[in-house]
N, C-alpha and C positions, 0 to 999 in steps of 0.2 A: 186378975190382972197379973198377978204374979205368974200366973200360968202363961199368959200371953208373953211377959217379960221373958220367961224362961224359953218359951218358944222362939221369941225373937232373939234371945241370945243364942240359942242352939242354931237357929237359922243364920245369924251372924256368924257363928263358929263355922257352920257348914260353908257359908259363904266365904269366909277366910280361908278355909281349908281349900274350897274350890278356887278361889283367887290364887292361893299359894301354888296349888297344882297347876292351874292355868299358867301362872307366872313361870313355873318350872317348864311346863311344856312349851311356853313361848320362848323362854331361853334355850331350850333344847332345839327348837325349831329354828331360832335365830342363829345358833351354833351350826345347826345343820345347813341353814341357808348360806352362812358365811363359808362353811367347808365347800358347799356346792359352788359358790362363787369362786373360791380359790381354785377349786379343780377346773372350772370353766376357763378361768384365766390362764391357768397352766396348759389346758388343752388348746386354747386359742394360740399361746405362745408355741406349743408343739406343732400345731397346724401351720403357723407362719414359718417355723424353721423348716417343716417338711416341704411347704410351697417353695420356699427359697432352695432347698436341696433339690427339689423336683425341677425348678427352673434351671439350676445349675446343670443337673443331670440332662436335662433337655438341650440346653445350649451346648454342652460338650457333645452330646449325641448329633446335634445339628452339624457342629464344626467337624466331627469325625466323619459324619456322613457326607459333608461337602468335600473334605479332604479325599474320602474314598471315591466320591463320583469324579472329582477332578483328576485323580489318579486313574480312574478307569477310562475317563474321557481322553486322558493323554495316551493311555495304552491303545484305545481304539484308533486315535489318530495315527499312533506309530504303526499299528497294524495295517491301517487303510494305506499309509504311505508305502509299507512293505508290499502290501497287495499291488499297488500301482507299479512299483518297481518290478515285481515278479510279472505282472501283466506285460509290461513293456519287453521285459527279457524274453517271455514266452513268445510275444508277437515278433520280436527280432529273430528268435530261434526258429519259428515257424517260417518266416521270410527267408533265412538262411537254407533251412531244410527244403523249402521249394525251389531255391535257387541251385542247391546241390542236386536235387532230383532232376531238374531241367538240364543241368550240366551232365549228369550221368546219362540222361536220354541223349543228349546231343553226342556224347562220347560213344555211347552204344551204337547210335546210328552211324557215326563216323567210323566206328570199328567194323560194323556190318558192311558198310560201303568198302572200307580198306580190305576186308576179307573177300568180297565179291571181286574187287579189283585184283587182289592177290591171286585169286582163282583163275580169273581171265588171263592174267599175266602168266600163270603157271600153265595154263592151256597153250598160250602163245608160244612159251618157252618149249613145251613139249613138242608143239607142232614144228617150231623151227629146228629143234633138235632132230626130229623125224626127217625134215628136209635136208639138214645137214648130213644126216646118215645117208639119205638117198643120193645127195649130190656126191658125197665121198665115194659111194658104190659106184655111181656113174663115172666119177674121175678115174676111179681104179679100173673100171672097165675100158673107159677111153684110154687110159695108160697102157692097159694090156693090148688093146687094139692097135694103139699107136707103136707099142714095142714090136707087136707081130708085124705090123706094117713097114716099121722101120727095119726089121730083120729081112722082110721080104725084099725091101727096097735095096738093102745092102747085098743080099743074095743075088738080086737081078743085077745091081751094079757090078758086083764081083763077076757074075756070069758075062755080063756086058764087057767088062775089062778083059776077061779071059778070051772071049769070043773075038774082040778086037786085037788082042795080042796074038792069038792063033791065026787071025786073018792077015 
């Protein structure tokens, strides 16, 4: 029985050592669990802060994106307005160009007609000058003939006067 008591006492000591060791392990595990819980809470706080920062960044990015889109839309609108203005100016310029080309054709046609009329008039002037030369020559010839006839007449008259005076 003594043996049994010693065995029991040793078992009890072993059990106490085991219990103490288990208590130490339990305390270590509890401390570890508390540290893990603290770390988990700290990480949750970090995650919440990061989510808040992410939302802020996303909101700022959205605002900046909207501003950029609004600015680009404004620029597109401005460019479309400029394009419309330039298109109208181009159309007006094309219209004026066609008008000017038509006027040039009209003036060119008129110039051609004037040139033809001028050539016809020049031909008529040349013909009339030719006729005038012919008429002058004929007049000169007629004057010569008249002068000869007048001289013959005066001679005949003088001869007649001499013949009547002598008779």
